[in-house]
Predicted model as a PDB file, atoms N, CA, C, CB and O in Angstrom, pLDDT in the B-factor column:
MODEL        1                                                                  
ATOM      1  N   MET A   1      87.220  75.842  94.125  1.00 68.00           N  
ATOM      2  CA  MET A   1      87.949  76.354  95.261  1.00 68.00           C  
ATOM      3  C   MET A   1      86.977  77.143  96.126  1.00 68.00           C  
ATOM      4  CB  MET A   1      89.154  77.229  94.813  1.00 68.00           C  
ATOM      5  O   MET A   1      86.280  78.033  95.639  1.00 68.00           O  
ATOM      6  N   GLY A   2      86.937  76.813  97.396  1.00 83.00           N  
ATOM      7  CA  GLY A   2      86.064  77.512  98.317  1.00 83.00           C  
ATOM      8  C   GLY A   2      86.848  78.326  99.323  1.00 83.00           C  
ATOM      9  O   GLY A   2      88.079  78.337  99.305  1.00 83.00           O  
ATOM     10  N   ILE A   3      86.140  78.999 100.189  1.00 83.00           N  
ATOM     11  CA  ILE A   3      86.750  79.874 101.185  1.00 83.00           C  
ATOM     12  C   ILE A   3      87.666  79.093 102.125  1.00 83.00           C  
ATOM     13  CB  ILE A   3      85.668  80.595 101.987  1.00 83.00           C  
ATOM     14  O   ILE A   3      88.617  79.665 102.658  1.00 83.00           O  
ATOM     15  N   ASN A   4      87.409  77.813 102.341  1.00 86.00           N  
ATOM     16  CA  ASN A   4      88.213  77.006 103.251  1.00 86.00           C  
ATOM     17  C   ASN A   4      89.304  76.202 102.553  1.00 86.00           C  
ATOM     18  CB  ASN A   4      87.325  76.077 104.008  1.00 86.00           C  
ATOM     19  O   ASN A   4      90.031  75.457 103.209  1.00 86.00           O  
ATOM     20  N   SER A   5      89.430  76.340 101.238  1.00 88.00           N  
ATOM     21  CA  SER A   5      90.475  75.629 100.493  1.00 88.00           C  
ATOM     22  C   SER A   5      91.794  76.374 100.630  1.00 88.00           C  
ATOM     23  CB  SER A   5      90.088  75.480  98.994  1.00 88.00           C  
ATOM     24  O   SER A   5      91.894  77.547 100.269  1.00 88.00           O  
ATOM     25  N   GLU A   6      92.804  75.692 101.153  1.00 86.00           N  
ATOM     26  CA  GLU A   6      94.120  76.308 101.294  1.00 86.00           C  
ATOM     27  C   GLU A   6      94.921  76.124 100.009  1.00 86.00           C  
ATOM     28  CB  GLU A   6      94.880  75.706 102.497  1.00 86.00           C  
ATOM     29  O   GLU A   6      94.845  75.082  99.357  1.00 86.00           O  
ATOM     30  N   LYS A   7      95.679  77.137  99.664  1.00 85.00           N  
ATOM     31  CA  LYS A   7      96.559  77.088  98.502  1.00 85.00           C  
ATOM     32  C   LYS A   7      97.930  77.572  98.929  1.00 85.00           C  
ATOM     33  CB  LYS A   7      96.003  77.945  97.324  1.00 85.00           C  
ATOM     34  O   LYS A   7      98.046  78.437  99.797  1.00 85.00           O  
ATOM     35  N   ASP A   8      98.965  77.020  98.326  1.00 86.00           N  
ATOM     36  CA  ASP A   8     100.327  77.409  98.633  1.00 86.00           C  
ATOM     37  C   ASP A   8     100.777  78.482  97.642  1.00 86.00           C  
ATOM     38  CB  ASP A   8     101.275  76.183  98.594  1.00 86.00           C  
ATOM     39  O   ASP A   8     101.691  78.266  96.846  1.00 86.00           O  
ATOM     40  N   ILE A   9     100.122  79.638  97.703  1.00 89.00           N  
ATOM     41  CA  ILE A   9     100.428  80.757  96.814  1.00 89.00           C  
ATOM     42  C   ILE A   9     100.684  81.987  97.678  1.00 89.00           C  
ATOM     43  CB  ILE A   9      99.263  81.015  95.790  1.00 89.00           C  
ATOM     44  O   ILE A   9      99.891  82.316  98.560  1.00 89.00           O  
ATOM     45  N   GLU A  10     101.799  82.662  97.415  1.00 92.00           N  
ATOM     46  CA  GLU A  10     102.070  83.908  98.106  1.00 92.00           C  
ATOM     47  C   GLU A  10     101.509  85.056  97.279  1.00 92.00           C  
ATOM     48  CB  GLU A  10     103.590  84.091  98.357  1.00 92.00           C  
ATOM     49  O   GLU A  10     101.589  85.048  96.050  1.00 92.00           O  
ATOM     50  N   ALA A  11     100.941  86.040  97.966  1.00 95.00           N  
ATOM     51  CA  ALA A  11     100.395  87.204  97.282  1.00 95.00           C  
ATOM     52  C   ALA A  11     100.725  88.454  98.081  1.00 95.00           C  
ATOM     53  CB  ALA A  11      98.864  87.067  97.083  1.00 95.00           C  
ATOM     54  O   ALA A  11     100.892  88.404  99.300  1.00 95.00           O  
ATOM     55  N   ASN A  12     100.814  89.554  97.389  1.00 97.00           N  
ATOM     56  CA  ASN A  12     101.058  90.849  97.993  1.00 97.00           C  
ATOM     57  C   ASN A  12      99.769  91.659  97.886  1.00 97.00           C  
ATOM     58  CB  ASN A  12     102.259  91.584  97.308  1.00 97.00           C  
ATOM     59  O   ASN A  12      99.165  91.731  96.816  1.00 97.00           O  
ATOM     60  N   LEU A  13      99.351  92.266  98.988  1.00 97.00           N  
ATOM     61  CA  LEU A  13      98.143  93.092  99.006  1.00 97.00           C  
ATOM     62  C   LEU A  13      98.522  94.502  99.408  1.00 97.00           C  
ATOM     63  CB  LEU A  13      97.074  92.511  99.974  1.00 97.00           C  
ATOM     64  O   LEU A  13      99.151  94.719 100.444  1.00 97.00           O  
ATOM     65  N   GLN A  14      98.134  95.459  98.580  1.00 98.00           N  
ATOM     66  CA  GLN A  14      98.319  96.871  98.894  1.00 98.00           C  
ATOM     67  C   GLN A  14      96.947  97.525  98.882  1.00 98.00           C  
ATOM     68  CB  GLN A  14      99.294  97.569  97.880  1.00 98.00           C  
ATOM     69  O   GLN A  14      96.100  97.191  98.053  1.00 98.00           O  
ATOM     70  N   ILE A  15      96.729  98.455  99.802  1.00 98.00           N  
ATOM     71  CA  ILE A  15      95.451  99.162  99.901  1.00 98.00           C  
ATOM     72  C   ILE A  15      95.747 100.652 100.008  1.00 98.00           C  
ATOM     73  CB  ILE A  15      94.607  98.661 101.132  1.00 98.00           C  
ATOM     74  O   ILE A  15      96.592 101.075 100.797  1.00 98.00           O  
ATOM     75  N   GLY A  16      95.039 101.442  99.204  1.00 98.00           N  
ATOM     76  CA  GLY A  16      95.243 102.886  99.287  1.00 98.00           C  
ATOM     77  C   GLY A  16      94.279 103.641  98.390  1.00 98.00           C  
ATOM     78  O   GLY A  16      93.558 103.047  97.589  1.00 98.00           O  
ATOM     79  N   PRO A  17      94.277 104.961  98.536  1.00 98.00           N  
ATOM     80  CA  PRO A  17      93.404 105.793  97.699  1.00 98.00           C  
ATOM     81  C   PRO A  17      94.031 106.035  96.331  1.00 98.00           C  
ATOM     82  CB  PRO A  17      93.115 107.137  98.391  1.00 98.00           C  
ATOM     83  O   PRO A  17      95.253 106.047  96.183  1.00 98.00           O  
ATOM     84  N   THR A  18      93.177 106.226  95.344  1.00 98.00           N  
ATOM     85  CA  THR A  18      93.641 106.585  94.007  1.00 98.00           C  
ATOM     86  C   THR A  18      93.474 108.094  93.818  1.00 98.00           C  
ATOM     87  CB  THR A  18      92.859 105.792  92.906  1.00 98.00           C  
ATOM     88  O   THR A  18      92.816 108.765  94.614  1.00 98.00           O  
ATOM     89  N   THR A  19      94.070 108.601  92.771  1.00 98.00           N  
ATOM     90  CA  THR A  19      93.943 110.036  92.478  1.00 98.00           C  
ATOM     91  C   THR A  19      92.534 110.392  92.014  1.00 98.00           C  
ATOM     92  CB  THR A  19      94.960 110.451  91.411  1.00 98.00           C  
ATOM     93  O   THR A  19      92.185 111.570  91.941  1.00 98.00           O  
ATOM     94  N   GLU A  20      91.720 109.377  91.699  1.00 97.00           N  
ATOM     95  CA  GLU A  20      90.340 109.611  91.270  1.00 97.00           C  
ATOM     96  C   GLU A  20      89.356 109.533  92.428  1.00 97.00           C  
ATOM     97  CB  GLU A  20      89.949 108.609  90.203  1.00 97.00           C  
ATOM     98  O   GLU A  20      88.147 109.598  92.206  1.00 97.00           O  
ATOM     99  N   GLY A  21      89.845 109.395  93.665  1.00 98.00           N  
ATOM    100  CA  GLY A  21      88.960 109.349  94.826  1.00 98.00           C  
ATOM    101  C   GLY A  21      88.367 107.972  95.102  1.00 98.00           C  
ATOM    102  O   GLY A  21      87.361 107.854  95.802  1.00 98.00           O  
ATOM    103  N   MET A  22      88.984 106.945  94.558  1.00 98.00           N  
ATOM    104  CA  MET A  22      88.539 105.578  94.807  1.00 98.00           C  
ATOM    105  C   MET A  22      89.491 104.941  95.817  1.00 98.00           C  
ATOM    106  CB  MET A  22      88.485 104.747  93.478  1.00 98.00           C  
ATOM    107  O   MET A  22      90.576 105.459  96.082  1.00 98.00           O  
ATOM    108  N   VAL A  23      89.065 103.806  96.374  1.00 98.00           N  
ATOM    109  CA  VAL A  23      89.934 103.006  97.233  1.00 98.00           C  
ATOM    110  C   VAL A  23      90.337 101.791  96.419  1.00 98.00           C  
ATOM    111  CB  VAL A  23      89.223 102.595  98.589  1.00 98.00           C  
ATOM    112  O   VAL A  23      89.488 101.070  95.895  1.00 98.00           O  
ATOM    113  N   ARG A  24      91.641 101.571  96.319  1.00 98.00           N  
ATOM    114  CA  ARG A  24      92.129 100.458  95.504  1.00 98.00           C  
ATOM    115  C   ARG A  24      92.711  99.359  96.384  1.00 98.00           C  
ATOM    116  CB  ARG A  24      93.185 100.946  94.501  1.00 98.00           C  
ATOM    117  O   ARG A  24      93.529  99.611  97.269  1.00 98.00           O  
ATOM    118  N   LEU A  25      92.263  98.128  96.115  1.00 98.00           N  
ATOM    119  CA  LEU A  25      92.921  96.927  96.610  1.00 98.00           C  
ATOM    120  C   LEU A  25      93.737  96.424  95.437  1.00 98.00           C  
ATOM    121  CB  LEU A  25      91.888  95.832  97.147  1.00 98.00           C  
ATOM    122  O   LEU A  25      93.191  96.136  94.372  1.00 98.00           O  
ATOM    123  N   PHE A  26      95.055  96.316  95.631  1.00 98.00           N  
ATOM    124  CA  PHE A  26      95.932  95.878  94.560  1.00 98.00           C  
ATOM    125  C   PHE A  26      96.569  94.573  94.995  1.00 98.00           C  
ATOM    126  CB  PHE A  26      97.011  96.955  94.221  1.00 98.00           C  
ATOM    127  O   PHE A  26      97.311  94.528  95.975  1.00 98.00           O  
ATOM    128  N   ILE A  27      96.277  93.517  94.263  1.00 97.00           N  
ATOM    129  CA  ILE A  27      96.766  92.178  94.594  1.00 97.00           C  
ATOM    130  C   ILE A  27      97.717  91.725  93.494  1.00 97.00           C  
ATOM    131  CB  ILE A  27      95.583  91.166  94.765  1.00 97.00           C  
ATOM    132  O   ILE A  27      97.409  91.820  92.305  1.00 97.00           O  
ATOM    133  N   GLU A  28      98.881  91.228  93.916  1.00 98.00           N  
ATOM    134  CA  GLU A  28      99.857  90.717  92.965  1.00 98.00           C  
ATOM    135  C   GLU A  28     100.287  89.331  93.425  1.00 98.00           C  
ATOM    136  CB  GLU A  28     101.083  91.676  92.837  1.00 98.00           C  
ATOM    137  O   GLU A  28     100.673  89.143  94.579  1.00 98.00           O  
ATOM    138  N   ALA A  29     100.220  88.360  92.515  1.00 96.00           N  
ATOM    139  CA  ALA A  29     100.640  86.993  92.819  1.00 96.00           C  
ATOM    140  C   ALA A  29     101.075  86.307  91.541  1.00 96.00           C  
ATOM    141  CB  ALA A  29      99.504  86.197  93.504  1.00 96.00           C  
ATOM    142  O   ALA A  29     100.382  86.362  90.525  1.00 96.00           O  
ATOM    143  N   ASN A  30     102.213  85.669  91.596  1.00 94.00           N  
ATOM    144  CA  ASN A  30     102.726  84.902  90.455  1.00 94.00           C  
ATOM    145  C   ASN A  30     102.743  85.707  89.160  1.00 94.00           C  
ATOM    146  CB  ASN A  30     101.893  83.655  90.258  1.00 94.00           C  
ATOM    147  O   ASN A  30     102.426  85.173  88.097  1.00 94.00           O  
ATOM    148  N   GLY A  31     103.110  86.984  89.237  1.00 95.00           N  
ATOM    149  CA  GLY A  31     103.189  87.832  88.053  1.00 95.00           C  
ATOM    150  C   GLY A  31     101.864  88.366  87.559  1.00 95.00           C  
ATOM    151  O   GLY A  31     101.818  89.057  86.541  1.00 95.00           O  
ATOM    152  N   ILE A  32     100.786  88.063  88.258  1.00 97.00           N  
ATOM    153  CA  ILE A  32      99.466  88.566  87.874  1.00 97.00           C  
ATOM    154  C   ILE A  32      99.108  89.716  88.815  1.00 97.00           C  
ATOM    155  CB  ILE A  32      98.376  87.427  87.927  1.00 97.00           C  
ATOM    156  O   ILE A  32      99.236  89.588  90.032  1.00 97.00           O  
ATOM    157  N   GLU A  33      98.663  90.833  88.250  1.00 98.00           N  
ATOM    158  CA  GLU A  33      98.268  91.993  89.038  1.00 98.00           C  
ATOM    159  C   GLU A  33      96.766  92.211  88.896  1.00 98.00           C  
ATOM    160  CB  GLU A  33      99.051  93.257  88.597  1.00 98.00           C  
ATOM    161  O   GLU A  33      96.229  92.223  87.789  1.00 98.00           O  
ATOM    162  N   VAL A  34      96.095  92.383  90.037  1.00 98.00           N  
ATOM    163  CA  VAL A  34      94.648  92.584  90.032  1.00 98.00           C  
ATOM    164  C   VAL A  34      94.329  93.857  90.815  1.00 98.00           C  
ATOM    165  CB  VAL A  34      93.903  91.349  90.641  1.00 98.00           C  
ATOM    166  O   VAL A  34      94.311  93.834  92.046  1.00 98.00           O  
ATOM    167  N   PRO A  35      94.075  94.976  90.109  1.00 98.00           N  
ATOM    168  CA  PRO A  35      93.640  96.175  90.800  1.00 98.00           C  
ATOM    169  C   PRO A  35      92.108  96.150  90.931  1.00 98.00           C  
ATOM    170  CB  PRO A  35      94.118  97.452  90.045  1.00 98.00           C  
ATOM    171  O   PRO A  35      91.392  95.896  89.962  1.00 98.00           O  
ATOM    172  N   MET A  36      91.634  96.415  92.135  1.00 98.00           N  
ATOM    173  CA  MET A  36      90.190  96.420  92.376  1.00 98.00           C  
ATOM    174  C   MET A  36      89.837  97.761  93.002  1.00 98.00           C  
ATOM    175  CB  MET A  36      89.747  95.219  93.302  1.00 98.00           C  
ATOM    176  O   MET A  36      90.268  98.054  94.117  1.00 98.00           O  
ATOM    177  N   ASP A  37      89.053  98.586  92.293  1.00 98.00           N  
ATOM    178  CA  ASP A  37      88.690  99.918  92.771  1.00 98.00           C  
ATOM    179  C   ASP A  37      87.260  99.940  93.306  1.00 98.00           C  
ATOM    180  CB  ASP A  37      88.848 100.947  91.648  1.00 98.00           C  
ATOM    181  O   ASP A  37      86.346  99.349  92.731  1.00 98.00           O  
ATOM    182  N   PHE A  38      87.099 100.645  94.432  1.00 98.00           N  
ATOM    183  CA  PHE A  38      85.797 100.770  95.083  1.00 98.00           C  
ATOM    184  C   PHE A  38      85.578 102.220  95.469  1.00 98.00           C  
ATOM    185  CB  PHE A  38      85.696  99.846  96.328  1.00 98.00           C  
ATOM    186  O   PHE A  38      86.519 102.923  95.838  1.00 98.00           O  
ATOM    187  N   ASP A  39      84.323 102.667  95.382  1.00 98.00           N  
ATOM    188  CA  ASP A  39      84.054 104.005  95.894  1.00 98.00           C  
ATOM    189  C   ASP A  39      84.137 103.942  97.427  1.00 98.00           C  
ATOM    190  CB  ASP A  39      82.644 104.536  95.411  1.00 98.00           C  
ATOM    191  O   ASP A  39      84.047 102.855  97.997  1.00 98.00           O  
ATOM    192  N   PRO A  40      84.305 105.078  98.098  1.00 98.00           N  
ATOM    193  CA  PRO A  40      84.497 105.057  99.543  1.00 98.00           C  
ATOM    194  C   PRO A  40      83.394 104.324 100.316  1.00 98.00           C  
ATOM    195  CB  PRO A  40      84.595 106.457 100.043  1.00 98.00           C  
ATOM    196  O   PRO A  40      83.681 103.661 101.313  1.00 98.00           O  
ATOM    197  N   GLU A  41      82.157 104.433  99.877  1.00 98.00           N  
ATOM    198  CA  GLU A  41      81.062 103.741 100.572  1.00 98.00           C  
ATOM    199  C   GLU A  41      81.205 102.232 100.456  1.00 98.00           C  
ATOM    200  CB  GLU A  41      79.704 104.180 100.009  1.00 98.00           C  
ATOM    201  O   GLU A  41      81.007 101.507 101.430  1.00 98.00           O  
ATOM    202  N   GLU A  42      81.553 101.758  99.253  1.00 98.00           N  
ATOM    203  CA  GLU A  42      81.781 100.318  99.068  1.00 98.00           C  
ATOM    204  C   GLU A  42      82.953  99.843  99.924  1.00 98.00           C  
ATOM    205  CB  GLU A  42      82.046  99.996  97.579  1.00 98.00           C  
ATOM    206  O   GLU A  42      82.901  98.762 100.509  1.00 98.00           O  
ATOM    207  N   ALA A  43      84.002 100.648  99.995  1.00 98.00           N  
ATOM    208  CA  ALA A  43      85.175 100.284 100.792  1.00 98.00           C  
ATOM    209  C   ALA A  43      84.806 100.162 102.269  1.00 98.00           C  
ATOM    210  CB  ALA A  43      86.298 101.323 100.609  1.00 98.00           C  
ATOM    211  O   ALA A  43      85.294  99.267 102.959  1.00 98.00           O  
ATOM    212  N   GLU A  44      83.945 101.061 102.754  1.00 98.00           N  
ATOM    213  CA  GLU A  44      83.508 100.981 104.146  1.00 98.00           C  
ATOM    214  C   GLU A  44      82.679  99.722 104.388  1.00 98.00           C  
ATOM    215  CB  GLU A  44      82.699 102.226 104.522  1.00 98.00           C  
ATOM    216  O   GLU A  44      82.793  99.106 105.448  1.00 98.00           O  
ATOM    217  N   GLU A  45      81.850  99.334 103.425  1.00 98.00           N  
ATOM    218  CA  GLU A  45      81.078  98.091 103.551  1.00 98.00           C  
ATOM    219  C   GLU A  45      82.012  96.880 103.607  1.00 98.00           C  
ATOM    220  CB  GLU A  45      80.087  97.946 102.370  1.00 98.00           C  
ATOM    221  O   GLU A  45      81.790  95.955 104.389  1.00 98.00           O  
ATOM    222  N   ILE A  46      83.052  96.891 102.779  1.00 98.00           N  
ATOM    223  CA  ILE A  46      84.022  95.799 102.789  1.00 98.00           C  
ATOM    224  C   ILE A  46      84.740  95.752 104.137  1.00 98.00           C  
ATOM    225  CB  ILE A  46      85.041  95.962 101.636  1.00 98.00           C  
ATOM    226  O   ILE A  46      84.963  94.674 104.688  1.00 98.00           O  
ATOM    227  N   ALA A  47      85.100  96.917 104.661  1.00 98.00           N  
ATOM    228  CA  ALA A  47      85.765  96.976 105.966  1.00 98.00           C  
ATOM    229  C   ALA A  47      84.870  96.394 107.054  1.00 98.00           C  
ATOM    230  CB  ALA A  47      86.147  98.425 106.313  1.00 98.00           C  
ATOM    231  O   ALA A  47      85.348  95.681 107.936  1.00 98.00           O  
ATOM    232  N   GLU A  48      83.579  96.692 106.998  1.00 98.00           N  
ATOM    233  CA  GLU A  48      82.644  96.125 107.971  1.00 98.00           C  
ATOM    234  C   GLU A  48      82.570  94.605 107.851  1.00 98.00           C  
ATOM    235  CB  GLU A  48      81.252  96.731 107.786  1.00 98.00           C  
ATOM    236  O   GLU A  48      82.511  93.902 108.860  1.00 98.00           O  
ATOM    237  N   GLU A  49      82.574  94.100 106.615  1.00 98.00           N  
ATOM    238  CA  GLU A  49      82.549  92.651 106.404  1.00 98.00           C  
ATOM    239  C   GLU A  49      83.831  92.003 106.931  1.00 98.00           C  
ATOM    240  CB  GLU A  49      82.366  92.329 104.909  1.00 98.00           C  
ATOM    241  O   GLU A  49      83.780  90.914 107.502  1.00 98.00           O  
ATOM    242  N   LEU A  50      84.980  92.662 106.745  1.00 97.00           N  
ATOM    243  CA  LEU A  50      86.242  92.148 107.274  1.00 97.00           C  
ATOM    244  C   LEU A  50      86.215  92.093 108.804  1.00 97.00           C  
ATOM    245  CB  LEU A  50      87.413  93.018 106.796  1.00 97.00           C  
ATOM    246  O   LEU A  50      86.661  91.116 109.406  1.00 97.00           O  
ATOM    247  N   ARG A  51      85.692  93.146 109.420  1.00 98.00           N  
ATOM    248  CA  ARG A  51      85.602  93.149 110.886  1.00 98.00           C  
ATOM    249  C   ARG A  51      84.685  92.040 111.385  1.00 98.00           C  
ATOM    250  CB  ARG A  51      85.099  94.507 111.389  1.00 98.00           C  
ATOM    251  O   ARG A  51      84.999  91.361 112.363  1.00 98.00           O  
ATOM    252  N   ALA A  52      83.557  91.857 110.716  1.00 98.00           N  
ATOM    253  CA  ALA A  52      82.617  90.814 111.127  1.00 98.00           C  
ATOM    254  C   ALA A  52      83.248  89.429 110.966  1.00 98.00           C  
ATOM    255  CB  ALA A  52      81.312  90.908 110.305  1.00 98.00           C  
ATOM    256  O   ALA A  52      83.069  88.565 111.824  1.00 98.00           O  
ATOM    257  N   ALA A  53      83.981  89.215 109.880  1.00 97.00           N  
ATOM    258  CA  ALA A  53      84.641  87.927 109.662  1.00 97.00           C  
ATOM    259  C   ALA A  53      85.736  87.704 110.712  1.00 97.00           C  
ATOM    260  CB  ALA A  53      85.240  87.858 108.235  1.00 97.00           C  
ATOM    261  O   ALA A  53      85.921  86.585 111.189  1.00 97.00           O  
ATOM    262  N   ALA A  54      86.459  88.769 111.069  1.00 97.00           N  
ATOM    263  CA  ALA A  54      87.497  88.643 112.096  1.00 97.00           C  
ATOM    264  C   ALA A  54      86.869  88.278 113.440  1.00 97.00           C  
ATOM    265  CB  ALA A  54      88.305  89.957 112.220  1.00 97.00           C  
ATOM    266  O   ALA A  54      87.410  87.449 114.172  1.00 97.00           O  
ATOM    267  N   ASP A  55      85.747  88.883 113.763  1.00 97.00           N  
ATOM    268  CA  ASP A  55      85.052  88.545 115.013  1.00 97.00           C  
ATOM    269  C   ASP A  55      84.626  87.076 115.021  1.00 97.00           C  
ATOM    270  CB  ASP A  55      83.819  89.454 115.208  1.00 97.00           C  
ATOM    271  O   ASP A  55      84.787  86.387 116.028  1.00 97.00           O  
ATOM    272  N   GLN A  56      84.085  86.600 113.899  1.00 96.00           N  
ATOM    273  CA  GLN A  56      83.660  85.198 113.813  1.00 96.00           C  
ATOM    274  C   GLN A  56      84.866  84.263 113.908  1.00 96.00           C  
ATOM    275  CB  GLN A  56      82.891  84.944 112.497  1.00 96.00           C  
ATOM    276  O   GLN A  56      84.786  83.214 114.546  1.00 96.00           O  
ATOM    277  N   ALA A  57      85.969  84.631 113.284  1.00 96.00           N  
ATOM    278  CA  ALA A  57      87.174  83.789 113.324  1.00 96.00           C  
ATOM    279  C   ALA A  57      87.729  83.709 114.747  1.00 96.00           C  
ATOM    280  CB  ALA A  57      88.254  84.340 112.361  1.00 96.00           C  
ATOM    281  O   ALA A  57      88.215  82.658 115.165  1.00 96.00           O  
ATOM    282  N   ARG A  58      87.659  84.801 115.481  1.00 97.00           N  
ATOM    283  CA  ARG A  58      88.120  84.770 116.883  1.00 97.00           C  
ATOM    284  C   ARG A  58      87.311  83.794 117.700  1.00 97.00           C  
ATOM    285  CB  ARG A  58      88.036  86.161 117.513  1.00 97.00           C  
ATOM    286  O   ARG A  58      87.856  83.100 118.558  1.00 97.00           O  
ATOM    287  N   LYS A  59      86.018  83.729 117.448  1.00 97.00           N  
ATOM    288  CA  LYS A  59      85.154  82.822 118.197  1.00 97.00           C  
ATOM    289  C   LYS A  59      85.489  81.367 117.874  1.00 97.00           C  
ATOM    290  CB  LYS A  59      83.676  83.109 117.888  1.00 97.00           C  
ATOM    291  O   LYS A  59      85.400  80.501 118.745  1.00 97.00           O  
ATOM    292  N   ILE A  60      85.871  81.100 116.640  1.00 95.00           N  
ATOM    293  CA  ILE A  60      86.202  79.741 116.229  1.00 95.00           C  
ATOM    294  C   ILE A  60      87.574  79.346 116.763  1.00 95.00           C  
ATOM    295  CB  ILE A  60      86.166  79.615 114.698  1.00 95.00           C  
ATOM    296  O   ILE A  60      87.753  78.233 117.259  1.00 95.00           O  
ATOM    297  N   GLY A  61      88.554  80.269 116.662  1.00 81.00           N  
ATOM    298  CA  GLY A  61      89.926  79.975 117.023  1.00 81.00           C  
ATOM    299  C   GLY A  61      90.132  80.141 118.484  1.00 81.00           C  
ATOM    300  O   GLY A  61      91.240  79.933 118.979  1.00 81.00           O  
TER     301      GLY A  61                                                      
ENDMDL                                                                          
END                                                                             
């Protein structure tokens, strides 16, 4: 499965801070829960990557 492979799966994404000072991405799909914790610096890097991908997608679409 690659980045361009479409799947007919619904998922819920929640993003927020934890009590330990981490940023959590919490993904739930088909009864599977995936918590992903990042320190604030890593979260900012991910945010930058999301913005860059959104800019590239706008150019394509």
